[in-house]
N, C-alpha and C positions, 0 to 999 in steps of 0.2 A: 622346329627345324634347327639342326646344328649346322653352322656355317664355319668352314675351316679354310685357312689359306695354306696352300702347298706350293712348293717349287718343283721344278723338273726333277724326276727320279725320286721324289718323296712319296710316301704311301699313307693310305688310310686303311685301318684294319677294322673289319666288322665281325664281331664274334670271334670264333676260333679259326674259321676257314674261308673267309672272304677278304681279299686284299685288292685294294684299288690303288693303282700306281699312275702318277702323272708322267706321261712319256714324252710329250712335246707341247710347247706353248708358242704360238705364232699368230700374228695378225688377228687377234681377238678370238682365236680358236684354241681349245685345249683338247689334246688327245689323251685318252686314259686307257689303261689296260686293266682288265678285271680278271682276277683268279678266283674261281668259285667251284664248288663241287658240281659234277655233271647234273645232278638232280635239282640244282638251283636254277630257276628260270631268270634270265637276265634280258630285259627288253628296253629299248628306247621308249621314252614316255609317249611319243606320238604313235608308235606302233601299238603299244598297249591300249591306247584309246581307240584305235581303229578296230582292234580285235574285240573290245568291249562293245562297240557300236554294232559290229557284224553279228555278235552273239545275240544282242537285243533284237536286231532285225530278224534273225532266224527264229528266235523264240516267238516273236509276234506275228509271223507270217504263216502260221499253221492254217491249213485248209480245214474249216469246220465241217464241210461235207464229208471229207475223208475221215475225220475224227468220229463223226456220227455213224458212218458206215462201219468203222472198226468196232465201235461200241455195240452196234446192233449185232455184229457177227459174234462178239464175245458173249452176248446174252444167250445166244442159241446153243 
């Protein structure tokens, strides 16, 4: 992990097309702005984890009777 110190209005550049700018620092909070191409997904870490958990739940909750029924229909 790379750890950098930045002051307000300073930037971090990732690759050729992602820029992270420190916009405000106050009371233990840091506000950042992110400029990235539209096709780049930018998520907060906790939201990414919730999406991952939801995907795992959805993948694991398949109804086997429905799957068996579909399999039987495909064999016919």
